[in-house]
N, C-alpha and C positions, 0 to 999 in steps of 0.2 A: 556623463562621467560615471565610471563603474566603481562600485564599492570594493575596496581591497579587503583582504583577510579571509579567514575561514574559522569555523568552530573547532575548538579543542577541548580536551578534558578540563583544562584550567579555566578557559574563558567561559565555559558553560556552568561552572560552579559559582561564579560571581553573580550577584543580584543585579539585574538591569533596572530594577524599580525599588523605591523605598518601601513599597507595600508587597512584601513577599507573601505569596499564596501557595496553595497546595501544588500547583503546577511547577513551582520552583523548588519547593521543599522536597517533593517526592520525584526524584529523577534517578535514572540508571544509565549505565554506559550503553551507547548505541551498539558498539562492538568493543572487543577487548582493547583497552587503552584509548578508546575513542571518546568523542564528546558525550556529555551527559544530556539526555533528552527527557522531556516530560512523559509521564505514563500514557497520555493521550496526545496524539499528534493531529494537526489540522489537515484533513483530507480535502483536496481542492478539485475533485473531478468535475463538479458542476458549478464553478464560479468563474466570473469574468467581468468584462467591462460593459456588457450590454444587458438590458433589462431581461432578456431571455435567459441569461445566466445568473440571474439573481441580483444584479447591480441596482441600487447601491447597498442593499441589505447585506450582501456578502462582504463588501468592503468594510462595513461597520463591524461585522462579526470577526473578520480577520484581524482588524486593528485591535478590537477588544480582547481577542484571544492572546495576541502578542503582549499586550499590556498586562494581562493576567498571568503571564509566565509560560504559556504554550510556546515552546521553542523549537518544535519540529514541524516543518512545513513540507508536505508531499505533493508534488505536481507532476506534470508530464508535458512533453512538447505538443501532444495532440489534444490536451484538455482545452476545450473551448477554442480550438484552432489557434492555440498560442495565447489566448486571452487570460488564462489562468496564471501563466508565468508573468505576463505583463502586469496583472493586478498585484501579484505578490511583490514583484520588483518595485512598483510604485509605492505600495504601502510600506515596505521595508525602508525604502529611501526616505520617505516622509518621517518615519519614526526615528531614523538615525539622524536626520537633519535637525529634528526638534530636540534631540538629546535624550529620547526615551529608550533607545536601544543602541547597541553597537553591532556591527556586522558579525563579529565573532561570537555573539551570544545566541545566534540563531543557526540551526542546522537545516540546510536546504537540500532536499532530495528531488531529483527529477528523473525522467525516463525517456528512452528513445527506441524506435523500432517501427512504429506505425507510420504509414504515408497516407494522410488524409488531408482534405482541404488544401491550404496553400502548399503544404509539404508534398502532397500528391501532384500538384501542378509542377513543382520543381522536379520531381522524379520523372514525370512524363516528358518534360521539356528536355531533360538530359537524354532520355531515350531517343527523342526525335533528333537531337543534335549528334547522335552517334557516340555519346559518352555515358551510356546507361550504367547505373549502379549494378553490381553483381548481387546474386542471391536475393532477387526480388520475386515475391510471390503475389500473384494477382487474385484477390478474392472477390472482386466485383468492380463496378465502374467507379465506386467511391472509396474503396479500401484496398490498398496494396500494403505489402510488408517487406522489410529488408533487414538482413543481418550482414550487409556489406560493411566492413569496418570503416570505409570511407564515408558511408552514409551516417553511421553512428557518430563519427567525429564531426561531421557537418552539422548534425542535429545538436550536438553538445555546444558547438560554437554559437548557434542561434539561440539556444537555451540561455547561455551565459549573457548574451546580448539582451534578451527579453527580461531577464531577472536583474540586469544591471549590475553584475558582479564579475570579478576577475576569476574567482575560483568557486566551483560548485562542490559542496561537501560530499555528495554521493550521486553517482549516475548509475541507474539500473537499466539493463536491457529489458525492454517492456514486452512481456509475454512472448518469449522466443518460441514457445510451443506452436506458434503459427506455422513455423517451418515444418514441424512434425505433422500438423494438420494437412498441409499441402501435400506432403509425401504420402500420407494416408489416403487422401483423395485420389492420388495418382497411382495407388496400389504398389508403392515401393515397400519391399519387405521391411518389417519392423527393425530387425537388427541392423540392416543397411542404413535405414533412415536415422537411427540413433547414432550410429558411427559417424555419419556425415554431419549430423546435427552438432555433436560435441566437437568435431573438427572445426566447424564453422565458428562455434563459440570460442574456441581457442584463438582463432585469428582476431576475433573481437577483443578478447581479453588482452592480447598482445598490444593491440592499438590503444587500449585504455591504460595499460601500464605506461605507455609513452605519454598519455595525457596527464597521468599522475606526475611523471618526471618533469613535464613542462609546467606544472603548477596550475593546470586547468581544472583538475578534480583532486580530491583527497582520497577517495575510495570509490569502488564500483561493485556491482553485483547484478542480481537477476530478480525481476519481479515476474512471477508466474502463477497463473490460476491452477496449474496442475502440479505444482511442486509438492512432492510427497505422495502423489497418487500411486496406486498399485501398478505394477508393471504390466498387468493385463490391459491397461489403458495405453494405447499406442502413442498418446501425446504426453505421457507422464514425464516429469523432469525430476531427476535424482540429484539431491544435494551432494551426495558423496561423489558422483561423477563430475559435478561442478567444481568441487574442491580439488579433485584429481586433475581436472583440466587446468585450473589456475596454477597448480603446482608445476605442471609441465611448462607453463610460460615462465614462471619464476618461483624459486623456493621462498623468496621474500615478497610474495605478491600482495596486492592491495585489494583482493577480493574479500570484502568485509561484510556485505549486507545482502539479505534476501527478503523478498516480500511475497506474501501469499494470502488468500482468503482464509479466515477462521471465524466460525460462529457456531451456534448450537446445533446446526445441521451439517455443515461442511467441516468435518473434524479430522480430515486426513493428516494435517501437520502434527497432531498430538496422539492420534490413535492408530496409525497405520505403519507397519514395518514392511517395507518392500524388499524384493530380492536384491536390489542394489544397495539399499540403506539398511544396515543392521539395526539401527535405532530410528525412532520417529524423527521428524524434521527438527523439532525444537530441541530434543536431546542431542542430536548430532550437531546442531548449530552451537549449542552451549558448550559441548566438549571441544569444539574447534575455534572458539572465540568469535563466532559469526553472529552478527546482529540479525534479529528477525522482527520485521514489521508486518502486522496483519491488517488486512483491509476487509471491507464488507461485513462489519460486525452485525449489522441489522438486515442485510440483504442476502439471503441464502438462495443459491441456485439449486434447484432440485428437479430432475427429469425435464430439463429444458424450460422450467418455469421459475418464477421469482416468489419467494416466501418472505414476507416482512416480519421481522422479529421485534416489532414494537406494537404499541396500541394504536388503533385507528385514529386518524386526525380528522375524520369526517363524521358528522353527526348523522344518525339514521334518517332524521327528517329532511336532510338535505339531498337524499338520494331518491330519485324518482324512477330510475330504470330498474326493472326486476332483476336482471342479471347482476347489476351493481349491488342491489340490496342483498342478494344471496352471498355475493363476495364479501360484503361488509360483515354479514352474520358469521361467515366462516372465519374471517380475520379476527373478529371479536372473540369467538370461541377459542381459537388457537392462542391468542394472547392471554386469555384467562387461564388456559391449561398450562402454558409456559410459566406464567408467574406463580401459579400454585406449585408446580414441580420445583421451581427454583427455591421457593421459600421452604419447601419440605426438606431440601438437601443442604441449604445454607444454615449452618448452626452458629455462625459467628454473630455475636450481638451487634446491633447497630443497623441491621438490614430490614428490620420489621416494617418500616414505612417506605423503603426505597421503591420507586416505580420500576416497571419492567425494563425501561431503557437503561437505568443505572445498574440493575441486576445483570443485564447482558454485558455491559462494559466492565463491570467489576470481575466477573468470572473470566474474562479474557485478559485483562491487564495484569492479573496475578498468576498467569500461567508460567511455570518454571521455564526459563530460557527465552522468554519473550522480551523484546526491547520496548515496544510501544504499540498502542492500538490506534490506527488511523481512522478517524471519525469525521464524516462529512458534517461540517458546521457552517452551513450557509447563512444561518441567522444567529443573532446574539443569544437567543434563548437556548439554542442548541449548545453553545459554549457554556452557558450557566449550568445546564443539565450535566454536561461532561465534567465540569469542575466539581459539582456535588458528588458525582460518582467517584472521582479521584480522591475525594476526602473521606470516603467510607473506609472502615477498618480493612486491613489486609485479609484476604481470603486464603488461608493456608491449604484448603482443600479444593481450590478452584478447578484443578484438572479432574478431580473425582465428580464434582458437581456437573460439569459438562458431559462427562461420560455417562452419568446416570440419567440426565435429561435426554440425551441422544437415544439411549437404550429404551426409554419409556415412550418415545414418540411412536404413535400407532402406525404411521405409514412406513416406518422402517421395519416394524414387526411384520407388516403385510408383505414386504419384499422378501423377507426371510421365511 
């Protein structure tokens, strides 16, 4: 049996628990006139129903987060081969049945676009049957990608079934720049690639408008790792062109939400003005009533590598490999430098004892124009840490703090 209803501005203002906490008290609109969401949302990239995906600890963390007032859950059809959506659906149904929550108190966001695991088998079987989806891009034996509107709607149907709901609050097209990557690989001229890219997105948006009319979703948007990147990046995605595309579909469209990475190293959404977008992504979104969710607060991608913006969780005496020992030393040194710089630039009282993880989250959640920070919370202690960060005083100069930290990082200076 599917849960009826959806989140609204009114329903997300009500308390779902007699113990109101900071996640309930501090909420802001996901998008203009949309539901209210907690400053930190539950990111579910690596959770599921198997031990390899953190079960049962992730189930405990998810239930604890919902009970504490986290009301924004972000997932995707390809997370854990569908297990992420299944776990969220089971947990939500449990809490609703027990009377701890109502469906309309929780904002559910999912994504579609990737063909992996069971979904890849479906796409391949369609191809063998002579009913192949269009706009399919093959990146390897285990990863295909499609922007076929029929595929997106198929994935939406399966997402709703796994979540056990009638209506999804937000569906995001998941990293559509994969189409641009495929075109770049095939040496398609950039201008031609972008023209065909936005034309294909227009078809997807038109299909999603029909899904809104049918009551299957309330809003839609795009999640992109290259949103707001400069135009010299052939895979960059422009928010202004996304807005223009949605307007071509309907003047009263339901394109309401975008998602992108933002952290102390990947600062494009707040620092870059591209040739397409006269303002940075957050400013442009705020001026157009668009909600912005940011991911990867602690995992920064830099020159093809991953930089962790937290303190090491491994003790030096547990490391026996020399390469790992050097890596741990570098990580410890970086975390010390980052914490020192953050404390130097944060003048707001109340942050003197905050650990690095809470400094990172606080500087993100108070960015002007941002709706919520998606934080991976696979364990209960991660939820507790995020709640403590959300309880810290508002940072009125959060954008300046990140800009100053970014400018002070030595590897950026070396590049320039």
